[in-house]
RODO-2510 file (C-alpha; in nm, 4 decimals, decimal comma):
residues 246
     n   res          X          Y          Z
     1     m     7,7524     8,9066     8,7640
     2     i     7,4178     8,7264     8,7350
     3     n     7,4273     8,3578     8,8153
     4     v     7,1919     8,1827     8,5750
     5     s     7,3666     7,8467     8,5581
     6     a     7,0601     7,6394     8,6436
     7     p     7,0738     7,2790     8,5192
     8     r     6,9536     7,2212     8,1631
     9     v     6,6518     7,0050     8,0963
    10     s     6,5379     6,8554     7,7699
    11     a     6,2535     7,0005     7,5658
    12     a     6,0546     6,6856     7,6375
    13     r     6,0524     6,7792     8,0064
    14     l     5,9127     7,1291     7,9494
    15     l     5,5687     6,9893     8,0235
    16     n     5,4742     6,6844     8,2262
    17     a     5,0986     6,6923     8,1842
    18     g     4,8542     6,5637     7,9283
    19     t     4,7223     6,8489     7,7167
    20     g     4,7227     6,9833     7,3641
    21     r     4,9910     7,2106     7,2268
    22     i     5,0639     7,5234     7,4265
    23     a     5,2179     7,8533     7,3185
    24     g     5,3824     8,1722     7,4302
    25     v     5,3070     8,4663     7,2009
    26     d     5,4521     8,8136     7,1593
    27     g     5,3495     9,0906     6,9242
    28     c     5,6111     9,1822     6,6640
    29     r     5,6485     9,3991     6,3538
    30     g     5,5413     9,1102     6,1342
    31     g     5,2351     9,0227     6,3421
    32     w     5,2568     8,7671     6,6219
    33     v     5,5479     8,5346     6,6964
    34     a     5,4616     8,2145     6,8818
    35     a     5,6838     7,9631     7,0586
    36     v     5,4863     7,6377     7,0531
    37     l     5,5352     7,3183     7,2505
    38     d     5,3759     6,9826     7,1720
    39     p     5,3804     6,8022     7,5082
    40     a     5,3106     6,4658     7,3462
    41     t     5,6424     6,4692     7,1624
    42     g     5,8398     6,7446     7,3350
    43     a     5,8744     6,9182     6,9974
    44     l     5,9306     7,2926     7,0040
    45     g     5,8554     7,5215     6,7116
    46     l     5,8548     7,8904     6,6293
    47     h     5,5769     8,0370     6,4163
    48     l     5,5073     8,3791     6,2697
    49     a     5,1421     8,4735     6,2153
    50     r     5,0457     8,7929     6,0369
    51     r     4,7140     8,8026     6,2255
    52     w     4,6001     8,6587     6,5596
    53     a     4,3570     8,4368     6,3709
    54     d     4,6518     8,2853     6,1811
    55     l     4,8184     8,1367     6,4900
    56     p     4,8468     7,7556     6,4884
    57     a     4,5087     7,5940     6,5427
    58     g     4,4176     7,3791     6,8396
    59     l     4,6342     7,5477     7,1039
    60     a     4,5193     7,4373     7,4492
    61     v     4,6839     7,7228     7,6415
    62     v     4,8203     8,0519     7,5080
    63     c     5,0070     8,3091     7,7159
    64     v     5,0442     8,6399     7,5345
    65     d     5,2382     8,9542     7,6163
    66     m     4,9616     9,2016     7,5416
    67     p     4,6888     9,3652     7,7545
    68     i     4,3549     9,1870     7,7415
    69     g     4,1094     9,3359     7,9949
    70     l     4,1022     9,7180     7,9822
    71     a     3,9739     9,9600     8,2444
    72     d     3,7391    10,2411     8,1445
    73     r     3,9099    10,4797     8,3866
    74     g     4,2280    10,4743     8,5907
    75     r     4,5119    10,2250     8,6047
    76     r     4,4699     9,8502     8,6071
    77     g     4,5557     9,6939     8,9419
    78     c     4,7447     9,4074     8,7772
    79     d     4,9875     9,6521     8,6156
    80     a     5,0606     9,8177     8,9500
    81     l     5,1169     9,4793     9,1164
    82     a     5,3477     9,3653     8,8369
    83     r     5,5562     9,6824     8,8569
    84     a     5,5860     9,6425     9,2335
    85     l     5,7298     9,2914     9,1929
    86     l     6,0045     9,3878     8,9505
    87     p     6,3361     9,5351     9,0681
    88     r     6,4400     9,8922     9,0073
    89     g     6,5305     9,9419     8,6444
    90     r     6,2826     9,6813     8,5196
    91     k     5,9592     9,8351     8,6494
    92     s     5,9171    10,0465     8,3369
    93     s     5,8813     9,7287     8,1286
    94     v     5,5238     9,7101     8,2592
    95     f     5,3598     9,9987     8,0763
    96     p     5,0165    10,1320     8,1811
    97     a     4,7568     9,9708     7,9565
    98     p     4,5338    10,2074     7,7584
    99     r     4,1858    10,2709     7,8924
   100     r     3,9144    10,1109     7,6853
   101     p     3,7732    10,4362     7,5386
   102     m     4,1183    10,5069     7,3928
   103     l     4,0677    10,2236     7,1446
   104     a     3,8306    10,4477     6,9511
   105     f     4,0861    10,7221     6,8829
   106     e     4,2728    10,7356     6,5534
   107     r     4,5619    10,9559     6,6689
   108     w     4,7920    10,9361     6,9680
   109     a     4,7478    11,3054     7,0510
   110     e     4,3704    11,2597     7,0813
   111     a     4,4015    10,9539     7,3061
   112     n     4,6694    11,1228     7,5131
   113     d     4,4646    11,4387     7,5607
   114     w     4,1545    11,2396     7,6517
   115     g     4,3481    11,0485     7,9184
   116     k     4,4828    11,3676     8,0700
   117     r     4,1365    11,5201     8,0839
   118     q     3,9652    11,2138     8,2288
   119     d     4,2302    11,0699     8,4633
   120     g     4,5125    11,3188     8,4689
   121     v     4,7267    11,0525     8,2994
   122     g     4,7926    11,0395     7,9259
   123     l     4,9063    10,7509     7,7070
   124     t     5,2683    10,6695     7,6328
   125     i     5,3890    10,6590     7,2757
   126     y     5,5004    10,3004     7,3385
   127     a     5,1485    10,1962     7,4392
   128     w     5,0053    10,3770     7,1363
   129     g     5,2432    10,1820     6,9135
   130     l     5,0775     9,8620     7,0365
   131     m     4,7231     9,9891     6,9922
   132     a     4,6584     9,7997     6,6684
   133     k     4,7599     9,4741     6,8392
   134     i     4,5505     9,5546     7,1465
   135     r     4,2469     9,6267     6,9266
   136     e     4,3008     9,3045     6,7341
   137     l     4,3225     9,0957     7,0492
   138     d     4,0254     9,2705     7,2076
   139     g     3,8172     9,1942     6,9016
   140     a     3,9212     8,8305     6,8973
   141     l     3,8644     8,7402     7,2622
   142     g     3,5687     8,7231     7,4965
   143     p     3,5549     8,6316     7,8659
   144     a     3,5176     8,2598     7,7941
   145     d     3,8407     8,2646     7,5912
   146     q     4,0405     8,3590     7,8998
   147     a     4,0239     8,0001     8,0200
   148     r     4,2633     7,9291     7,7320
   149     v     4,4277     8,2645     7,6508
   150     r     4,6011     8,4405     7,9391
   151     e     4,7751     8,7758     7,9521
   152     s     5,1303     8,7323     8,0733
   153     h     5,4466     8,9377     8,0990
   154     p     5,7940     8,8174     7,9937
   155     e     5,9846     9,0213     8,2524
   156     l     5,7792     8,8685     8,5333
   157     a     5,8511     8,5243     8,3887
   158     f     6,2244     8,5960     8,3663
   159     h     6,2211     8,7415     8,7180
   160     r     6,0681     8,4193     8,8475
   161     m     6,3081     8,2032     8,6452
   162     s     6,6033     8,3917     8,7929
   163     g     6,4844     8,3294     9,1471
   164     g     6,4153     8,7003     9,1935
   165     r     6,7649     8,8146     9,1013
   166     a     6,7799     9,1386     8,9065
   167     l     6,8697     9,0974     8,5396
   168     p     7,0516     9,3503     8,3214
   169     p     6,8348     9,5478     8,0767
   170     k     6,6965     9,3161     7,8088
   171     r     6,8363     9,5102     7,5126
   172     t     7,1963     9,4993     7,6364
   173     p     7,4283     9,2091     7,5429
   174     a     7,4483     9,1075     7,9091
   175     g     7,0708     9,1197     7,9479
   176     r     7,0087     8,9140     7,6370
   177     a     7,2716     8,6584     7,7420
   178     a     7,1192     8,6253     8,0896
   179     r     6,7711     8,5669     7,9488
   180     r     6,9023     8,3177     7,6933
   181     a     7,0729     8,1222     7,9709
   182     l     6,7509     8,1107     8,1709
   183     l     6,5570     7,9844     7,8687
   184     e     6,8227     7,7260     7,7831
   185     a     6,7919     7,5982     8,1397
   186     e     6,4206     7,5525     8,0669
   187     g     6,4941     7,3351     7,7631
   188     f     6,5034     7,5840     7,4758
   189     d     6,7975     7,4363     7,2877
   190     r     6,7367     7,5885     6,9418
   191     l     6,7583     7,9564     7,0221
   192     d     7,0406     8,0169     6,7736
   193     d     6,8213     7,8771     6,4957
   194     w     6,5131     8,0637     6,6115
   195     l     6,6867     8,3993     6,6441
   196     g     6,7865     8,3794     6,2778
   197     l     6,4674     8,2256     6,1451
   198     y     6,2867     8,5451     6,0428
   199     p     6,4116     8,8796     5,9073
   200     r     6,4624     9,1359     6,1815
   201     a     6,2296     9,3674     5,9957
   202     l     5,9560     9,1232     6,1015
   203     v     6,0799     8,9671     6,4261
   204     q     6,3375     9,1123     6,6635
   205     p     6,5522     8,8914     6,8926
   206     d     6,3690     9,0305     7,1962
   207     d     6,0380     8,9163     7,0454
   208     v     6,1629     8,5578     7,0250
   209     l     6,2984     8,5533     7,3798
   210     d     5,9793     8,7106     7,5147
   211     a     5,7605     8,4549     7,3338
   212     c     5,9682     8,1783     7,4902
   213     a     5,9273     8,3317     7,8354
   214     c     5,5511     8,3405     7,7811
   215     l     5,5654     7,9715     7,6875
   216     v     5,7309     7,8989     8,0230
   217     t     5,4314     8,0691     8,1842
   218     a     5,1920     7,8624     7,9709
   219     r     5,3636     7,5512     8,1018
   220     r     5,3105     7,6781     8,4562
   221     v     4,9418     7,7374     8,3838
   222     v     4,9002     7,3765     8,2764
   223     r     5,0980     7,2445     8,5711
   224     g     4,8939     7,4542     8,8104
   225     d     5,1779     7,6601     8,9572
   226     a     5,1337     7,9835     8,7638
   227     i     5,0760     8,2982     8,9690
   228     r     4,7933     8,5385     8,8892
   229     l     4,7936     8,9105     8,9667
   230     p     4,5663     8,9864     9,1443
   231     d     4,4200     8,6767     9,3089
   232     a     4,0630     8,7916     9,2423
   233     p     4,0813     9,0117     8,9310
   234     p     3,8149     9,2692     8,8499
   235     r     3,6453     9,2593     8,5122
   236     d     3,6192     9,5302     8,2527
   237     a     3,3102     9,6572     8,0694
   238     r     3,3228     9,3576     7,8330
   239     g     3,3544     9,1090     8,1188
   240     l     3,7245     9,0402     8,0562
   241     a     3,9348     8,9743     8,3652
   242     m     4,2120     9,2301     8,4160
   243     e     4,4925     8,9990     8,5237
   244     i     4,8525     8,9060     8,4496
   245     w     4,9915     8,5518     8,4813
   246     y     5,3543     8,4543     8,5341
***
């Protein structure tokens, strides 16, 4: 049994630093779901944006569960490092990001075949399902934006919150309960309301929990104790750093 009975803290203590609102964001069927914290008041809110451009304005730090920098060839080093950190059974949650030329393909089969020819590695159907979101984010961000918008990964955040203890799979009742307990210990005291706020055709429960985990990472970025993989990230053809924060 996973012990996640860490002491609860209030939402007002989620951030102890002067900054603007911060957010954790996850892609969802309805667009982008964002867990937002106002550090001035401690107020937490959940928002659904159809497009990236529709996210709440004036966010000082955003941590998003979506690839940002993309390699032209081969695997990204940050993905390999993230997989190595996670326990057996959770490594597959870090999927290989598409290579940048794959953004130009209109069909999965074409992108998959190209990857096999170029690198000997195709593209998973799961990654292809996120391609529209990856394209949208790639079009919205430049290198300067990465001072404010950071790629993060919920499973790395949960792994750190749990003190490195292995968690059950996220889509099982036990896995969802363990992650909820970790988030409640971080001050998320309205999860019941949030999980029922939007139709599941637009936002799944996992999307909400993952956005909250990304918000925990955003808090760490502001506090200065977030971890970056790797320490000195390479940059892609557009100058975007290929890195993951948690």
